[in-house]
Every structure is written in structure tokens, then in C-alpha cells.
N, C-alpha and C positions, 0 to 999 in steps of 0.2 A: 728401430722406427716405431712410431705409433701408428697402428693399423686398425681401421674400421672396416667390419665385414657386414654388408647389408644383405639380410636374408640369412636364416639359420636352418635351411633345409639341409640335406645331405651334402651338397656342394659347400654351402656356406660354413658348416661346422667342420668339413675336412679342411678347407683352406684356413679357417681360424685356428684349428688345433695344430696344423702344420707350421703356421707363422708363429704361433705362441711357442711351440717346441724349439723354433729356431731363434728364440730370444727376443722376438718382437713384443711390444706392448699392445695386446689385441683387445678390442671391444666389439661385440656382436650386437647388431640391430635386428630385432625381430617384432613384427606388429601382432603376432598371434600369442596371446597370453598362455594358452594351453601348451603351445609348443615350448615357450620359455620354461614353464613348470616342469616339463619332462626332459629337458636338456641336461646332459652331463658333459661339460666341456671345461677346459682349464683357463677360462677367461670369462669376464663379466659379460653378461648379455642383458640388454634392456631394450624397451620399446621407445625410449626418449632419444630423439635424434640429436639432442644437444650434447650427447656423449661423443658424437662424432668431431666436435669442435677441437682443433688442435692435431688432428691426424695428418700424418705425412702421406699416407696412402689410404684411399677408400676403395674397397673391392665390392662391386655390385654383383650379387648372385641370387637373383630373385627369379621366380618362374616366368616363363615365357611360353604359355600354352597356346592352344588353338581355340578360336571362339566356336559358336554353334554352327557357323558356316565353314568350319575347319580352315580358317584364315588366321594369320598371326595375330595374337592378342599381346600387345605390349603394355596393357594397362598397369601391371605391377611395375614394370620397369619405369614408365612415366611417372607413376606415383612416388616411387623411390627417389627419382631425380628431383621431383618437385620438393620433397621433403628436405633432400640434401641442399637444394638451392637456398633454403631458408636459413641454414646453419653454416655453409661453407663460406667463409669471408676471405681467408688467406689463400694463396695459391696452393692447390693439392693435386697429387697424382690420382686421377680417377681411372680405375681399371674395370672394364666390363668383362665378367666371366659368363653372364647370361647368354645363352644361345639365341641368335637372331639372324636375320638376313643381312647380307653385305650393305654396309652404309649405316648401320644402326648407330654405331659409335659417333661417326662423322655427322650424320644428318638428324639424329633423334636426341642422343644423350648431351653431346656438346652444345648444341643450341639451347637446351634447357638450363644447363649449368653456367654457360657463359664462357668468354675467351680468357678469363684470368686463370684457368686451371690447365693442367697437363692431362692428355687423354691417351689410353692404351686399351688395346684388346688382347685378351688371353683366355680364350674359350675354354671352359671346363672340359676335362677328358677323365671323368671318373666313372668307374664301372662298380656299382654296389655288389658287395659280397665276392668280388673278384680277389682271390688270395695271392695272385702273382702280380698283377699290376696295380699300383696305387699311385697317390698323388706325388710321391717322391721319385718313383722310377719310370713314370710315364712322361715322355718328352712334351714339353710345354711350348706352344706357339705363342709369340709375342710380337706386337708391332704397335707403334704409337702414332699419333697424328703429327708429331715433331720428333726430331732426333733426341731431344732431351727427355721426352716422354718415354720413348723407346729405351733409352739408357737406364732410366730409373726403374722402369718395369722389369727390365732384365736383371738388374741388381737385386730387386726384391725377390723375384721368383728363383733366382739362383741361390737365395739363402735357404730353400727347402726343397728345390727340385734339382735332380742330378743333371738333367739336360734341358736346356732352354734354347729353342731355335728361333732366331729372329727372321721375320718374313718382311716383305717390302712396304706393305700397307695393312691397315686393320681390316680392309675388305678381303684381302687374301686370307687372313686368319679365320675371319667369320665364314667365309665360303668353304674353307677347308673342313671346318667342323661339321658343316651341313653336308658336305660330300661324303665324309667319312660314314656317316650314318645312312645317307642315301644309298651308298654302295651296299651296305648290309641289308637295307630294305629291299632293293631290287634283287639281290641274290636269294634272299629268303623267300620272296615272292616266286622267283623262278623254281625254286626246289619245292615250294608248296604246289605250284601249278603242275610240276612234274609228278608229284605224288598223286594228284588227281588222274593224270593221264595213265600212270602205272597201274592205279587201281582198275581203270576202265579196261586196260589191255590184259589185266589178270597176271601181272608180273610183280615181283617184290621190289618195292621202292627202295628199302635199305640195302637189299643185296645188290641192286643195280648201282646205288650210290657208292657202296663199298668197292664194287668192281671198278668204277670210274675212278676212284681214289688211289688205285694202284698205279695210276700214271704218274711218273715223278715230276712232271712239270706241266704248266698250263692248266692246272685244276686246283680249286679250292673248295674244300668241303663245307657244305651247309646242310642243316638238318631240317626236315619238314616238321611242322607242329600246328598247334591251334591258331597261331597267328603271331602278332608282335604287340608288345605293350610297353609300358613305362613312359618316361618323359622325353626320350630321345628318338628312337627308331620310327614310331608312328607319328611324330611331330616334326622332326627337323626336315624330312624331305618336302613337307608342305611348305616350310618356310623358303626352301630353295625353289620349289615350283612357283610360289608367289613371287619371288624376286625375278624369276624367268619371265612370268607373265607381264610384269611391269616393264620388263626390258623388250617385250614383243616377241619372246621366244616361247614355243609351245613345249612343255616338259613332258612329252609323250611317255617315255619309259617310267618317269617317277610317278606320273599320275596312274599309270596302269599297275605299277607295283603296289602303290597305296591301295587300289581297288581290290587287287587279288588278296592282300593280306586281310583287309577289312572283311572280306566275304568268307574267310576261312571258317569262322565259327558256325555260319549258316551252312556251309558244305558239310561240315562235320555233323551238325544237327540232322541234316537230310540222310546222311549214312546211318546215323544212330536210329532214325525211324525205321529205315529198311532193315537194320539188324534186329529190331524189336517187332518185326512182323508187319511193317508198313506204317505204324503210328506209334507215337509216344504218349498219346492222351491217356491219362490216368495211370501212367506208369511212374514208379518211384525211382528217381535218378538222384545219385548223390555224386557231387563234384569234389575231388580232392585237390586243394590248392586253387585259391582264386587270385593271388597276387600275380603280378606280371612276370615275376622271375623267381627262380628257386632261392629259398633262404633269405628273402627280403619281405617286408610287410607292405610294400608299396603296391597299391591297386590301380594306379593312373593307367588309363587306357588298356586295362588288362582284357585280353580276349576271352578269358575264362568268364568274366562277367557278362560279355556279349553272348556267349554260349548259353548261360543260365537264362538270360532274358528271353532268348529265342526259343529254348525248350519249354519255358513257361508259357510262352505265347502259343505253343503247339499243344498245350494241355498237360504237360508233364508236372508231376509233384517233385520239385527240385529242392534239395537241401545241399549244404556244403560243409566241408570240414577243412579248416585252415587254422591251426592254433597260433601261427605267427601273426596272422591278421586279427584273429580273435572276434572282432565285431566289424560289421560293415552295413551301412545304410539301415541301421535299426535291427539288423539280423545278427544272430550269434553263430559261431561255429558249432557244429554238432559232431559227436564222435562217429567214426565210421561204423556202419551198420548194415544189416541186410537191406538189399535194394534189387530192383529189376536190373539196374545197370549202374555200375560205378565207373566214373570218368576221371582218369588222372590227368588233370589240365596243367598243373604246375607241381612238379615233383620236389618237395622240399626234402632235404636229407633227414634221415632217421625216422621217417614216418613208418608206423607199423600197420601194414595192410592186412594183418591176420584176420581181422573181423570179417573182411570180404572173403578171404580164403575159407575161413571156417564155415561161412553161411553159403558158399558156393555161388557167390554173386558173380555174374558176368561182368568183366572189366575191360574197358578199352584204355589204351595209353596214348594220348596225343601231346604229351609233353616233350620238351627237348632233351630230357634226361635219357641216359642209355642204361641205367641200373636200377629200374623200379622192380624188375622181376616179371613184369607183365609184357606180353607181346605188343608190338606197336600196332596201332590201328591205321596209320597212314602208309 
């Protein structure tokens, strides 16, 4: 098949590379010239939508972030569909992998592109830097607006996914993706709230969680941390909450979980001030790891950045060290050095913390890692 993948972020490149390895003729579309220049993929990438002409399958994998009001922003998706509309003349299978609220395929994408095409939803399930689960061995949910669309989408994904699961409607597939990450958001919020309770009670959070985990059924382990970041967990629950609100249902748990996790950096900043004698004003604080996740460079929705901003508002002199990110918002990573406090926010593998150890810098670890060598602060 000739396949066009719209959007060349980590999702688009993963799909394009997998499809190419499966023998499909792939072309990638990306509007960011700098991203095109830095790509290393086994297929052609261009900003010219005319390269889509003649494709059997078009996969949409563009960002679906939140706007300033933390509501769904489908502008990238709508722009991509508008550009496709100008070049797709013959009937084509259009598959949406971009995460969005139920009804997006049926009520947003299909009306823009028209009735002459086939439409299916196959929400992405990619976990960057996960060495166990990848695009090939993670089950893929698929459903189309017609039987033919479903059948063709199933055939396409079976060419590079080991398990493809058909669901009854695209809305089910769209909702499943949102619920998967909402489940994680709610449970992370619960364990973050428990960490605050345990601290107030003067008991060990991690010993308590370890004790609870000895129960062989009915318990799933989650780890407290600085909060949640990335493109999924902080975002997807808000898409589900938005859909609930439009349907006249209050998403109480979801909204509370969002709030708890968003406020974690402020909670940690407050405890940090207490640790430093009641104030961080004038204190030199260095943060290790500012991306949202270990061993990835993505800083989207990173709680480490929120912590940095809050500490600076409180008067601290904050620097950061993250060689994977390198540069962020006009600032550059600085080597670990003596400070009044070191904060491990995101623990990348292989980081040498000896500079802090040698200078007897006080260090707190609020990351999800279990092997930094420093005691947990939560």
C-alpha cells in the first residue's frame, strides 16, 4: 500500500517506520522545517501535501493539546484535514491516530474531508522509551465508520501490529484511549494525595505502599512523584472531562485528579521552603531532569518546569541540568554543582550525581525512579 503519515512527531515517525518496515510505500508530511531537518527515518518526509496524492491510506498523527483554558485544541487536526481536503480526490482510507474526545472522527474529520472517503479510528498507544512495549506488540484498537473502513484498517494495522482488536464504533476506540490515561491520572493523584497524608502523619509513604503491595489481589502499585507530564496523562483526562461536560455529566473524579497532580509542584515547593528554614529566597537550587519522563527529551506539560517557575517566584536562584533536553526556553543545561539544594525531578539513566555528593549538597528525590541512590522526599 501507499501510505501517507500526517505529522512526524514520535507517533507519526513510529507508525511510518513500522509501515515502511512492513513493505508499504510511505511518505511523511511535516510542516515544521526544523523537525524535517532532524529526522532520520526510512522514508521520504516533506511539507508538501501533494505528496499525499495516490495514497491508499492516510494516517493522521498530529498534536491535540489543550488551549490556555485547558480545553481541547483541535486546530492542528482541523488544519491537517483542510490541507488533505485540497489534495485527496479519489476515495482513500483516512485513519485518525490523534487522541481526541469521542465523536472526533465522525463529527470533525469526516465532515471536513467529505463522504467520498473511508474513515477509521486507531488511537495511538506509544510509550516513549519503553523497552518492553512498542508499536508491534501493543494491541491496537480499530473501528471504522463503515464495515469496509474497518476491514481495510484492520488489514493495514495487522501488517505491523501483532494484535489488532476490533471494537464496535470509533467512539468506543476514542473513549478507550482517554479512559486508559484517565485511569492512570486518577491513581497517580490518589498516591500523590496519600504521600501528603503520610507526611502529615509522620509515616513512610514508600514503606506503606510496599506493605500494601504485599496483597496478591485487588491492589495496583503507583508511585508518588512531582506530578505528571507529557502529551497524554495531563491532557487526555481533560478531553474526557470535556466530553462529559458536553453530555451533561460532571466528571468529579477526573477534575479532582487533574487538580491534585497540577498542584504537586507547589506542594513540593512548600515543603522545600520548610526544609531550607522556612524560605527559599536567595537560595541556590539546582534541578536535575526537566523533561516529563526519564530518558526522553520531551518537556511538554513537565511538572519539573512548573516547580522551577514556582521556586523562582518564591525568590530562589534556580538552575537546571538535563543533557538530554540541552536547551529550553533560551536557557541551557548546566553541569551539576554545589547548591543549597539539589532536586531530582526526572531521573535520567546514567546521570552522575557525584558533584552533589562531593560538595555535600542536600538532595531531595521527587522522581518516579527507584534507583537514584538518594532517599525519597515524598
